[in-house]
C-alpha positions as CSV (number, residue, x, y, z in Angstrom):
1,X,0.0,0.0,0.0
2,X,2.8,2.3,0.8
3,X,4.4,2.0,-2.6
4,X,1.3,3.3,-4.3
5,X,1.1,6.5,-2.2
6,X,4.0,8.4,-3.8
7,X,2.9,7.8,-7.5
8,X,-0.7,8.6,-6.6
9,X,0.3,11.8,-4.9
10,X,2.4,12.7,-8.0
11,X,-0.6,12.2,-10.3
12,X,-2.9,14.2,-8.0
13,X,-0.3,17.1,-7.9
14,X,0.0,17.0,-11.7
15,X,-3.7,17.1,-12.2
16,X,-4.0,20.0,-9.8
17,X,-1.4,22.0,-11.8
18,X,-3.4,21.4,-15.0
19,X,-6.6,22.6,-13.4
20,X,-5.0,26.0,-12.7
21,X,-3.1,26.4,-16.0
22,X,-4.5,29.3,-18.0
23,X,-6.5,28.2,-21.0
24,X,-5.2,29.6,-24.4
25,X,-6.9,32.8,-25.4
26,X,-6.7,31.8,-29.1
27,X,-6.5,28.4,-30.7
28,X,-5.2,27.0,-33.9
29,X,-7.7,25.8,-36.6
30,X,-7.1,23.9,-39.9
31,X,-8.6,25.6,-42.9
32,X,-9.2,24.2,-46.4
33,X,-7.4,26.9,-48.3
34,X,-5.0,28.7,-45.8
35,X,-3.6,25.9,-43.7
36,X,-3.4,26.4,-40.0
37,X,-4.6,29.8,-38.7
38,X,-5.3,31.4,-35.4
39,X,-8.9,31.2,-34.2
40,X,-11.0,32.5,-31.3
41,X,-12.0,30.0,-28.7
42,X,-15.1,29.1,-30.7
43,X,-12.9,28.2,-33.7
44,X,-13.7,31.2,-35.8
45,X,-10.8,32.5,-38.0
46,X,-9.0,35.6,-36.8
47,X,-8.0,38.4,-39.1
48,X,-5.8,41.5,-39.1
49,X,-6.5,44.7,-41.0
50,X,-3.8,46.4,-43.1
51,X,-5.2,49.8,-42.3
52,X,-4.9,49.4,-38.6
53,X,-7.9,49.7,-36.4
54,X,-11.4,48.9,-37.6
55,X,-13.9,51.2,-35.9
56,X,-17.5,52.5,-36.4
57,X,-19.5,50.9,-39.2
58,X,-16.5,48.7,-40.0
59,X,-17.2,46.6,-36.9
60,X,-20.7,45.7,-38.2
61,X,-18.9,43.0,-40.3
62,X,-15.5,42.8,-38.5
63,X,-15.9,42.1,-34.8
64,X,-13.0,43.1,-32.5
65,X,-11.8,40.2,-30.4
66,X,-12.3,41.7,-27.0
67,X,-10.7,40.4,-23.7
68,X,-11.5,41.0,-20.1
69,X,-9.3,43.4,-18.2
70,X,-6.7,41.8,-15.9
71,X,-6.3,38.5,-17.8
72,X,-3.1,37.4,-19.4
73,X,-3.6,36.5,-23.1
74,X,-1.9,33.1,-23.9
75,X,-1.2,31.3,-27.1
76,X,-1.4,27.5,-27.4
77,X,1.9,25.7,-26.6
78,X,4.3,25.6,-29.6
79,X,2.8,28.7,-31.4
80,X,5.2,31.6,-32.0
81,X,4.3,35.2,-31.6
82,X,3.1,37.6,-28.9
83,X,-0.4,38.3,-27.7
84,X,-1.2,41.6,-26.1
85,X,-4.0,44.1,-25.8
86,X,-4.9,47.6,-27.0
87,X,-7.6,49.9,-25.7
88,X,-10.3,50.6,-28.3
89,X,-10.8,54.3,-28.8
90,X,-14.5,53.9,-29.6
91,X,-15.6,52.2,-26.4
92,X,-12.6,51.8,-24.1
93,X,-12.7,48.0,-24.1
94,X,-9.6,45.9,-24.5
95,X,-9.0,44.2,-27.9
96,X,-6.6,41.3,-28.3
97,X,-3.5,41.9,-30.5
98,X,-1.1,39.4,-32.1
99,X,2.4,40.8,-32.7
100,X,0.9,44.3,-32.2
101,X,-1.9,43.9,-34.8
102,X,-5.5,44.0,-33.5
103,X,-7.5,40.8,-34.1
104,X,-11.0,40.5,-35.6
105,X,-13.5,37.8,-36.5
106,X,-15.7,38.1,-39.6
107,X,-19.5,37.8,-39.4
108,X,-19.6,36.0,-42.8
109,X,-17.7,33.1,-41.3
110,X,-20.6,31.1,-39.8
111,X,-18.6,27.8,-39.3
112,X,-15.3,27.3,-37.5
113,X,-12.2,27.7,-39.7
114,X,-14.0,29.4,-42.6
115,X,-12.0,32.1,-44.3
116,X,-14.7,34.2,-46.1
117,X,-13.3,37.4,-44.7
118,X,-10.1,37.6,-46.8
119,X,-9.8,40.7,-49.0
120,X,-6.9,42.9,-50.2
121,X,-6.8,44.6,-46.7
122,X,-7.9,41.7,-44.5
123,X,-5.7,38.7,-43.8
124,X,-5.9,35.5,-41.8
125,X,-3.4,35.1,-39.1
126,X,-1.3,32.0,-40.0
127,X,-0.2,29.8,-37.0
128,X,3.6,30.1,-36.8
129,X,5.1,27.2,-35.0
130,X,8.2,27.4,-32.8
131,X,11.1,25.3,-34.0
132,X,11.2,21.9,-32.3
133,X,14.3,22.8,-30.4
134,X,12.7,25.9,-28.9
135,X,9.6,24.0,-27.9
136,X,11.5,21.2,-26.2
137,X,13.7,23.8,-24.4
138,X,10.7,25.7,-23.3
139,X,9.0,22.5,-22.1
140,X,12.1,21.3,-20.2
141,X,12.4,24.7,-18.5
142,X,8.8,24.5,-17.5
143,X,9.1,20.9,-16.1
144,X,12.6,21.1,-14.6
145,X,12.6,22.3,-11.0
146,X,15.1,25.0,-10.1
147,X,18.4,23.7,-8.6
């Protein structure tokens, strides 16, 4: 009975850590024509706008990806880039950014991973993956206790 106690406690501790790990703010979806792209948590493709911020009537079709204040935006493991936020000038809410570009969904995308919102000025956000070395180094740092 005693030999099962340590492995069981290790499993319980690991599960506890998973329960408190932050969920990714964006996900990766597979599209038919554009490969792997970033999506919102519902699976809808995310877009950036070449002209910067979409405001006013523009947001009738292009919805800003808003986030709650105080949260820490996170990417899925293995995806490169930086998530951040910007304050929207029209309503003061926080909008998610990827590598500094504000993120939007498109109302014409009714199913997950659709890419109907691509135009000359609107682009999907391709999922850029970390090199395998970087990922394994990041994972080992996360799992190796400090000396």
